[in-house]
Structures are given as C-alpha cells and as structure tokens.
N, C-alpha and C positions, 0 to 999 in steps of 0.2 A: 369530563365526569366530574361531581360533584360528590363524595360520599362522604355522607352522613355518620361521625361512630361518638362516640364520649369522650373527646376532645373538643366536640362542636363540629366544625364541616373541612375536610383536607381535600384541599387542593391538585395534588403532587402529580395526577393523574391527567389535570387540565389542555393540558399540547398535542394529550394521544390522542383527544377525542372531537375538539374542534380547531379551526386555522381560521384567523382574521384576516381576511385579503379587500379590500378597500370597503372597508366598512362595513361587509357582510360576513356570515357566518356560516362556514361548508362544512356538513354533517362526513364526516370519516367514512371511506367504502370500501377502502383494500386495504386493509389492517392486518391481514396474517401473512403468511408468508409468501413469497411473492417468488414463484419458480425460475424464472429468468436471471432474477440475483442470487438462487443458488450455485445454476450454472455457470453465470458467469464468475462467480469465486473459484468453481471446481475449477476451470480455464486458466484462474490465474494464478494457484497454487501450482499447477503442471507445469504452465511456464517459468514461473517464479526458480521451484527444483532445478528444472533444465538448464534453467540461466546460472543456479550455483555451481551444478557439478562442470560447465561449461567454463565459469571463471577461477573454481579452486582445485576440480581433479583434471584437467584436460593439457595438453602441449599447443593449445592455438593459444597465443597472443592479443588475447583481448583488448590490453589498454593503447595497441597501434589500431591506425582505422579499419574499419572491415575491408577487406580484398577478397571476398565471394559474398557471391549469391545467398549460400549456407550462413555464411556470419550476420549479414543484412535480414533476413528472415530472422535466426535467431536473437537478435539483439533487437529487434521487432517487437516480435513476442515477449519476450522477457522486459521490454519496456513497457512502452504504452498498456500491454495488455496485463502485466502483474502487479508492479506496485501501488500504480495511479488506480488502478480496476479498486485492489485492496483500499484504499483510501478513499474513492468514491464511496463505492460502499457500505464505509464504516460510517458515514456522513449518514447514508442512507440508515443505517443501523440504529443510530441516534435518534430518527425521529421516532423506530416503530419497538424500540426496547418500551418494556413495562417500568423502566426506574429514569424516565428521563427528569431528573431531577439536578439541580448544579451538584449536591454535595453528593450522587451516585453516581455521576462522573468527575466529581474530582479522588473520589474513591476508587474507580477504576483508573482514571489515569494513574496516579501513585501505584497500585498492582500493576499495570504493564511497566513503567517506569522500571520498579525494583525486578521486575523477572529478566525486561532486557538488557540489565548489567550482571546478572548473576547468569543470564545466557553466553553474556559476552566473556564471562570468564570461563565458564564449560568449553565455548566453542573456538576461543581463542587463547585466554592463560595457561591452561591446563599443557596446551598443544605447544604452547612456545615452551613454556619450561622443559618438556617431556624432551623437544627438538634440541633445544637446549644441553641436554644431559646427553643426550645422544651425539651430542658433536655436530649437529645442521644447524644451520645458517638461518633464520627470518631475516635477511637483509636490514636494513633500516626500520624493522619494528622496534619497541620497547615494549617493556609491559605495561607503559603508560596506554600506550595505544590499542594492546589487545582490551583495555580494559573498559577506556575512554569511548571506543568505535560506535559512532553513531550510525543506529541504523533504524528499521523501519518499526520495531518495536517500542524505541525512543521515542522519535516522532509521533505514533498511535499513542500515548502515555501524553506525551505533551499538547496534543493535540485535543484530547481530553477535558485536561488540567484547564486549556483556555477555552475550551465551550461552555465547562461549569462556569468559570467569571462570566463570560458573554451572555451565559443566559443568567445567570444570576443580575446581570444589568438588564438584564430584561429586552438586550438588542435585537431580539427578532429573526427571522432567517433573513432580511435582507441588510439586517448591519451587521450581522456574522459575514456575512459574502462581500461587504464593501469592506470591513475590518480585513478578511483577506487578501483582500484584491491588493489594498495598503501597505498590510505585509509585506506581499512578496516586492513592492515598490522598496519598501524598507531594506528587505533583504538583496535586492538587486543595487541599490546605493552601494551598500554596505560590503559588498564583494571582495575579497584583500585586505580588510581595514583591520584583519586583528593576526597576521601573518607572523609579527614580533612576540604575541604572547611568548610565555611558558606553555610548552605541552599540554599540562594538566591543565590550563586555565582557556587553552584553546577547547577542549574539549567541554567545558564546563559552557562557555560562550556558543558551542559547534551546536548545543542543544537549541539555540534560536538563529544561528546565526553559520552560515556554509565557511570554515577555515581554516581547514585542510581538506586531502584527498578523502582522508577515512572519514570525512563527517557527509554521510550520503545524503541523510534526510533530514533537513535542518528545517525547523517549523516554519521560521516566516520564507521559503519559496515555494512550501508543499502543501498550506493549511487549506492552500484554492480547493484544490480536490474533496476533501471531505466538507469543506464550505459548499460546493456545488452539490456534492449527494446528499447533503440534509436540505437545501432548497428543492432538489429534484424527489428526495422523498415526502418535502409535504404536501410537494404537487400530485404523485402519485396516490397519495391516499382521497386523494379528491377524484380521481378519473374512472369513468363510468365504461367507457372504450379504449382499453389498453391497446387494443390492435392502429385504430384510426392515432392513437400518440406516438405507439413506436413507429409508426409508419412518418409521421410527420419529422419525428426527429432524426431517422432516419435521412429523408429527404435535407433537411437544413444540417445534419452535419455531413453529407455528402457534398454541398455546398460552400458549408463552411473548410470543408480539409480541401477541396479543391482551389478555393477562393485564397486561400492563406500558404497551401503550396506553392501556386502562381505567384503571389506578392514575394514569400521570402525566394522564389528562384529568380525574380526580378531583381529583388535587391541583393545578389547575388550569396544568399545562404544556401547551404548544401544541408539538402534536407535528411541526411543521415546525421548528421548533428542535431536533431529532433530524439535517437535514441539513441543514438552511439556511445559505448561505452568509454573510447578515446577523450582525452585530454579532462574527462569528468565534465563533457557535454551533454548528457542524458542526466546527472545530479545537480546541475548548476542551473535552475528551473528561471526562466523568466517569461513573461506573458505570451507574446505571439506562439513560444514551441509550448505553453500551457495549453492554451485554446486549442493548439493543432492537435493537443492529446486528447482533449475534451471533448473533440469530433470524432476519432478514434474510439473512443469510448461510447458515443451514439451509437455511433455503428454498429461495435459490439454488442452494445443491449439489445440493437435489432435483434442482429443474429441469436441469439439468448434467447428472447423472446418467442422467436419463430421455432427456435428448438422445441423449449418450451409444450408449446404445441403440441408438438407429435411425439413427446417424452413418454415412454410409457413409462405407468404409475410403480414398478421399481426401481427404472433408472431414477426418478425423481427422487424416491424414498432417499438412494443411494446420495444424490448430490445432496440432498437437507442433511443427510449424515454430514457428509465432507464439510459443508458449509459451518454445522452448527461447532465442529471440531478444529475449526480454521486455526485457531491459537496453537494448537496443541500439534497439530501436522505440522508447524512453520518450525517448531523449538524442536518435533525431532528430528526434521531432515538435517537440523544442524547442529543434533549430535553425530547423527551417520554421516554426513558425509565428512567433517574434519578427521573424523578417527581412524577415516577408509581409508582417505589420506594418509595420515601417519603410519598405518598400516601397510599400507601400500611401498611407502618408502624400507620402511623396515625389513619385507621379505624383498627386497629387489626390483619389485616391479613400473614398470615405466609409466606415467604417467596417459591417460586416455587419448586414444588420436581422437579424430575428432569427428569420425563414424562413431565412435562409441559415445559419445554425447548425451544422444538423446534415448538409446535405448538406457543408459545405465542412469540416464534422469527418473526416466519410466520408473524401474525400479526400485530407488531410492522414494518418490513418489509413494507406489502401490506399498511398501515395508512403510513406510513413515502414515498411513492410512489402517494397513490395519493393524497397527501397534495403538492407533487414535480410537480403538473398541478397548484397550484392556489399561491405556492409560490415558488420564485426562486431565490438565492442568488451567484451572479454571481460572481465568483471566479477567 
C-alpha cells in the first residue's frame, strides 16, 4: 500500500500488501488472524509451562537422559512443540504486523531485551538472594549467572534486531533465510570456543553463540526458526486454498520426518537427542536437528488447522485472547514458578512427584492466563 500524506508518499506498509516473486506481484489475501496459528500458540504455552514445572518444581532429574515414556513425551512436547513453535510463529508475526519497518522491529527488539533482563532479576536474582539469606545454596550459581541467563526473551529481542538490520539492507525473505542458515553453520563451528572467557563476557557473547549451559537460545543456532516462519508467513498470505496447502505440508513434513529419522538412525544418532534436555542436546541446534524439528512443526500446523475448522467460536476467541497475551502469560508464569518453589521450601514441602507435574503445570498456566486479563505487558 502506498499512502499519500502531507509529507509525500509513505511506503512503510509496502511489504504488507504485495509480495514479489519470480518477477511477479501477488496480492495478499490471508491478511487477518490465522486461527490455526493461535491454536498452535495455545498448545505451545501449555507445553512450555508444564516443561518449566518439570524442570524447576519436580523431583525428576531432567538433566539425565529420559528413562521413561512419560519423560520422553514430556520433553518432546516441551521441546519441538514449545520454543521452536513460538519462534516460528514470531517469524509469521513479522509478516502480519502492521509495523513492519526496520525501526519498528529494532524498537521491539530493544524492549524485549530490556524485559528479558528485568525478568531475570525477578525470577532468578531475587530468589537467589532470598535463598542465601535463608541459608540455602544454589549450587554453582552466581549472581552473574542469574542476571546473564539467555532464554527465549533474549533470543526474541536479538531476532527482532537482526531482522531489522536485514530489512534495512532489503535482504528479502530468501536473503533472511540464507543468512539464518549461514549463522547456524557459524554458530556450530564456534561451539565451545568461548569457554575460557570471564563469566560476564560469556553471557554477552552468549546472545550470539552458545558459551555455557545457561545460554539456552543463542541467536546463531536458533534464528532459523523465525526465518522459516517469516517465509511461511509471506507464502501464507498468497494462498487461496489453505486446506490443500496444509495437506501438502503434512505430507511433506511426514515424509521429511521419516526420512530424517531413518537417516539419523542409520548414522547411529539417538532420536531422543533431537529434543532431550540431557547434555544440552536440545539447546545446541544443528541443521539436521533443526530440519527434523521443522517437520514436527509442519505436522503440528496441519493438526492445528484441522482443529481450527471445527473449533467453536467461543474457543477460537479464547485462543485469540491467549495468543495476543502470550508474552504477558510467559512473564507471569516465570514469576509464579520460582516463588512457588521458594514458598514450598520455606514451608518444608517436598518437590512435586512426577504425577503432579502436568496438573501443576496446567494450574499455573490457567492462573497465568487469568492474570493476563488484568495485567498486561506491552512488548
């Protein structure tokens, strides 16, 4: 869209209305909310809260290899179907936003970065000092670790900043995807290259590279997911028959998943390493693992699209409500969980048994969603 105004022609919404491909210009058609993406994000936040309860509030030794079907299912749902889905959806959202300009992306990235470190202080640093005052130990953790932890909000901030730069350079969707693939290669090459840095420097570099176990989502290893989401969002806005599109995505994703799984097994690869928390296997992404996860996301999108076709209007409205408040829900659950752990310790209560993980996760998710009706953080 080119809008005439007092200052002349404003072109800020140009990319929202047309898509150049193979020398042609295609009109945008699916420009409103896509219910299937809202549904996917609802599942993702539920899985994410449950996996956080699993990690922070339960007796399960999550840092060991999964030793039961329960743990395999839980780490799978809380792995490929949680953070990668958020990242993919974030890339789609970059296409659908009304503020698709480098400046808008950069400003949002800075807000997300600021919020991420404030959250670190609330969820980690304050409980760390409270524990020390009460005589409890956080093991090897230091105050620098509590502030510097690199989680998904830090990643989101860096992803928006990088996308702002690539948009400024007019890289286009394929240029962004190519840059993401190159970055993952670079991130893989430089694994374990920064172990000798001082702790604070490791967290600064950790915004880009994996430098220690508390760096969960470095930009180089994970930017592929929003990049693929951005390309998918561009394509989605040109599709007239979404049912056929998602059927094809399901077939391609299923074939890709089977082919990659067979190839990995042939090469002696343990498929659990595509999502297991043990040994940071899930967090240290590499291309075969990323492609495997993208196939899982493709199947999840197909399932969520099918759900969206039969979803009652009231449920679709709730899915949209949760989707719009996703950042707020995420922040609230990270306030509830650490202080619930502190309260349990102060009261002398044991950590949750395995059977209590899912009910507690659903309860905390419900409380976070309810609280988001009254408290909202605009990021």
